[in-house]
C-alpha positions as MATLAB code, in Angstrom:
seq = 'MLSFDYFRQAQRRFRPRTPAAALRALSEGFAEVEELVNQGTGVKPLIEEPYDLMELQRVLSRKDLDLAMNLLLVRIFSQMLGDPDPERVLFAAESVTAIESRYSRRIDELKKIAASGDNAVARLKLAREYYELALLSERSPSIRAFYLREAFVTIRDDAGAEGLPLDLIAVTVRILSALGLHEQAESVLGRAAEPRDPEILHFRAEIAFFRKDYRTVSLIARHLASQYNRLPEGIRAFIDQWRQEQSAEPAAAAEGAEI';
ca = [
      85.314   66.969  105.075;
      82.414   64.284  103.686;
      80.429   62.854  106.632;
      79.688   59.881  104.982;
      76.421   58.862  106.947;
      75.825   56.359  104.645;
      78.076   53.888  106.460;
      77.321   55.529  110.499;
      73.209   56.106  109.687;
      72.795   53.336  106.538;
      69.063   52.168  108.934;
      67.320   55.260  108.593;
      68.928   56.811  105.036;
      69.089   53.812  102.901;
      66.012   53.192  100.871;
      65.331   49.887   98.845;
      64.198   49.933   95.284;
      63.420   46.138   95.138;
      61.802   43.991   97.762;
      64.798   41.554   96.778;
      66.676   44.664   97.803;
      64.862   45.489  101.088;
      65.081   41.695  102.401;
      69.317   41.981  101.590;
      69.394   45.526  103.200;
      67.657   44.137  106.045;
      70.309   40.790  106.562;
      72.834   43.753  106.470;
      71.176   46.155  108.610;
      70.902   49.189  106.465;
      67.220   49.132  106.440;
      64.491   48.541  109.172;
      61.320   45.873  109.026;
      59.300   49.454  107.698;
      61.427   48.630  103.935;
      59.753   45.616  103.475;
      56.401   46.781  103.696;
      57.607   49.716  101.733;
      58.505   47.335   98.772;
      55.543   45.195   98.925;
      57.214   41.857   99.916;
      54.028   40.716  101.369;
      54.899   40.841  105.137;
      53.147   43.425  106.173;
      50.495   41.321  108.030;
      53.405   40.411  110.005;
      54.992   43.575  111.501;
      51.061   45.383  112.179;
      50.656   45.076  115.555;
      49.113   43.168  117.432;
      50.514   40.403  115.744;
      48.574   37.573  113.999;
      50.351   34.368  115.665;
      48.844   32.161  112.611;
      50.771   34.451  109.899;
      53.248   33.981  111.967;
      53.548   30.226  112.485;
      52.368   30.176  108.601;
      55.497   31.809  107.919;
      57.812   30.443  110.755;
      56.744   26.806  108.979;
      58.985   27.075  106.177;
      62.049   25.443  105.879;
      63.742   27.930  103.367;
      63.223   31.193  104.961;
      66.910   32.798  104.622;
      68.436   35.314  106.594;
      66.519   38.272  106.176;
      63.162   36.647  107.063;
      64.518   34.780  109.569;
      66.079   38.558  111.353;
      62.299   39.865  110.580;
      61.048   37.103  112.672;
      63.672   37.143  115.485;
      62.827   41.008  115.776;
      59.162   40.041  116.007;
      59.664   37.252  118.056;
      61.797   39.417  120.501;
      59.070   42.218  120.653;
      56.512   39.982  121.620;
      58.629   38.574  124.614;
      57.060   41.741  126.532;
      53.413   41.024  125.772;
      51.724   40.645  128.700;
      49.892   37.459  127.540;
      52.323   34.690  128.608;
      51.098   32.735  125.902;
      52.397   35.101  123.690;
      55.434   35.361  125.144;
      55.623   31.373  125.416;
      54.968   30.836  121.596;
      57.410   33.486  120.891;
      60.254   32.250  122.666;
      59.254   28.815  121.192;
      59.843   30.533  117.675;
      63.120   32.072  118.807;
      63.706   28.434  119.506;
      63.278   26.738  116.393;
      65.001   29.387  113.967;
      68.460   29.049  116.260;
      67.539   25.094  116.484;
      67.637   24.981  112.313;
      70.659   26.621  112.093;
      72.262   24.423  114.955;
      71.550   21.542  112.904;
      72.927   23.210  109.747;
      76.132   23.464  111.970;
      76.671   20.573  112.789;
      76.482   18.983  109.619;
      78.015   20.881  108.046;
      80.919   20.287  111.012;
      80.740   16.285  110.479;
      81.355   17.375  106.361;
      84.445   19.506  107.093;
      86.056   17.173  109.345;
      86.075   14.871  106.697;
      88.287   15.752  104.121;
      89.896   19.411  102.844;
      86.959   20.784  102.121;
      86.791   24.347  101.772;
      83.404   24.492  100.493;
      81.693   22.934  103.503;
      84.137   25.267  105.854;
      82.600   28.425  103.889;
      79.240   27.007  104.010;
      79.504   26.587  108.574;
      80.989   29.962  108.557;
      78.078   31.678  106.670;
      75.956   29.535  109.143;
      77.870   31.101  112.210;
      77.833   34.130  110.854;
      73.784   34.515  110.696;
      73.432   32.724  113.328;
      75.544   35.954  114.973;
      73.646   38.359  112.954;
      70.177   36.437  114.904;
      71.901   36.864  118.511;
      72.090   40.761  118.408;
      70.212   41.160  121.753;
      73.018   38.948  123.506;
      76.630   40.367  122.629;
      78.614   37.628  124.075;
      76.488   34.937  122.208;
      77.235   36.947  118.751;
      80.902   37.664  119.432;
      80.938   33.603  120.071;
      79.482   32.892  117.043;
      81.951   35.071  115.004;
      84.710   34.188  116.642;
      83.850   30.603  115.369;
      83.051   31.554  112.294;
      86.151   33.036  111.769;
      88.275   30.096  113.401;
      86.205   28.084  110.366;
      87.403   29.841  107.290;
      91.277   31.475  108.823;
      93.365   28.889  106.888;
      91.579   29.425  103.881;
      91.510   33.222  104.105;
      94.860   32.908  104.266;
      95.440   32.056  101.396;
      96.330   34.015   98.200;
      94.144   34.726   95.058;
      91.316   34.790   97.199;
      87.878   33.956   95.289;
      84.977   36.831   96.204;
      82.510   34.518   98.558;
      85.219   34.029  100.526;
      86.083   37.435  100.754;
      82.948   38.038  101.396;
      82.220   35.938  104.606;
      85.738   37.239  105.600;
      85.384   40.440  105.726;
      82.101   40.595  107.432;
      83.220   38.283  109.899;
      86.230   40.573  110.743;
      84.181   43.621  110.124;
      81.832   42.798  112.680;
      84.009   41.821  115.068;
      86.062   45.188  114.637;
      88.804   43.812  113.194;
      89.214   46.413  110.751;
      93.330   45.758  109.599;
      92.983   41.730  109.291;
      89.758   42.876  107.196;
      91.734   45.461  105.110;
      94.470   42.522  104.906;
      92.058   39.850  103.484;
      91.168   42.138  100.587;
      94.670   42.554   99.924;
      94.936   39.358   98.912;
      92.153   38.766   96.429;
      92.180   37.544   93.230;
      90.175   40.413   91.777;
      90.969   43.128   93.465;
      89.602   46.099   91.263;
      86.604   44.310   91.320;
      83.975   46.069   92.622;
      82.847   44.377   95.048;
      86.234   44.569   96.678;
      86.754   48.338   96.328;
      83.221   48.627   97.950;
      85.107   46.572  100.918;
      87.581   49.012  100.893;
      85.626   52.018  101.222;
      83.469   50.704  103.796;
      86.790   50.131  106.343;
      88.503   52.557  105.514;
      85.270   55.122  106.689;
      85.221   52.591  110.032;
      89.541   53.666  110.012;
      87.841   57.248  109.718;
      89.931   57.400  106.518;
      87.464   59.413  104.564;
      90.088   60.536  101.734;
      90.336   56.840  101.228;
      86.518   56.432  100.628;
      85.757   59.473   98.647;
      88.263   58.265   95.811;
      86.962   54.869   95.544;
      83.151   56.662   95.507;
      84.748   59.103   92.444;
      86.359   55.716   90.857;
      82.851   53.823   91.131;
      80.899   56.064   90.096;
      82.344   56.458   86.631;
      81.155   52.880   85.674;
      77.535   53.039   88.003;
      75.115   51.405   85.684;
      76.810   48.260   85.809;
      77.173   48.310   89.275;
      74.795   46.192   91.865;
      71.856   47.952   94.223;
      74.312   47.801   96.890;
      77.629   49.703   95.485;
      75.064   51.834   93.653;
      73.444   53.334   96.775;
      76.504   54.143   98.391;
      77.571   56.123   95.433;
      74.090   57.831   95.489;
      74.857   58.997   99.129;
      78.458   59.916   98.674;
      76.618   62.375   95.564;
      74.117   63.351   98.273;
      77.237   64.014  100.648;
      79.684   65.916   98.178;
      77.087   68.168   96.761;
      75.916   69.255   99.963;
      79.494   69.839  101.515;
      82.116   69.242   98.638;
      85.415   67.780   99.565;
      88.707   68.660   98.500;
      89.865   67.664   95.471;
      92.395   64.648   95.251;
      94.058   65.192   91.952;
      96.968   62.363   90.764;
      95.927   60.207   93.517;
      95.276   56.457   93.007;
      93.011   53.827   94.513;
];
C-alpha cells in the first residue's frame, strides 16, 4: 500500500520550484524557512544567526507583508525569545505583538463591515484573517483553536449553501481540516459549484489520506496525473510524490473504479 508521505511528511519532502511557491508552501506548512533561502527570495539575512535586528525591523516595517512572511517573522521572533540578551527578547516580543495587532485591527474593521449588512465578501475576508492569525499562533494550541473556531463561525452559514465558489471552499476546508473535522470538510467539498475542479479533487485527496482512505487518494492522483501540465504547482508536487511512492511500492490496480 502506498504510504503517501507527501501528506504526512510534507515539511521534509516538498521542494518548491520557485520563490513564490516557496513562500506559499511555507504558509501552508509544506516547507521550512530554508526553502526561502534555496529559492533566492532575498530573505537569507533574516534567518542567519545571530539575527540581524536592523534587517528584521526593516522587513517588519512594511505594511504589505503576506502570510508567508508573517509566519517566517513570527518563527524567528519566537526563537529569539530564548535569547540571553533581554533587549533582543523584548524586541522579539514587541515584534510579535505588532504583527498580531495588525491582524486584530483588520479583523475589527471587517467585523464592522460584515455586521453592517449581508456582505459575504467581508465575511470571507474576516474568516481568512482569523485563519491566518490561527496559523501564527502555532505555539499556543488553545489560542490557535479559538481563532479557528471564530473563523468557521464567521462563514458557517455561507458554507452551508449549494454551488460554493472555490475561494470560499478553500478557506472553509482549510479551517475544518485544521480543526480535525475531516468529515465536515468533505461535506463542504460535496457542495462545490465545480466538483471536478483539480483544486477540489486535491482537497479530496488530502482529506481521504487523513481518513486513511488510500485507495481514493490513489484514484484521484491517477486522474489528476492525466492533466499534469495544466495543474498548478502545488498539485503537481502532490502528483510527483505520488509517482515516487508508486514506483517504490506499486499499488494494487483499481480497475473500473470512479472518483
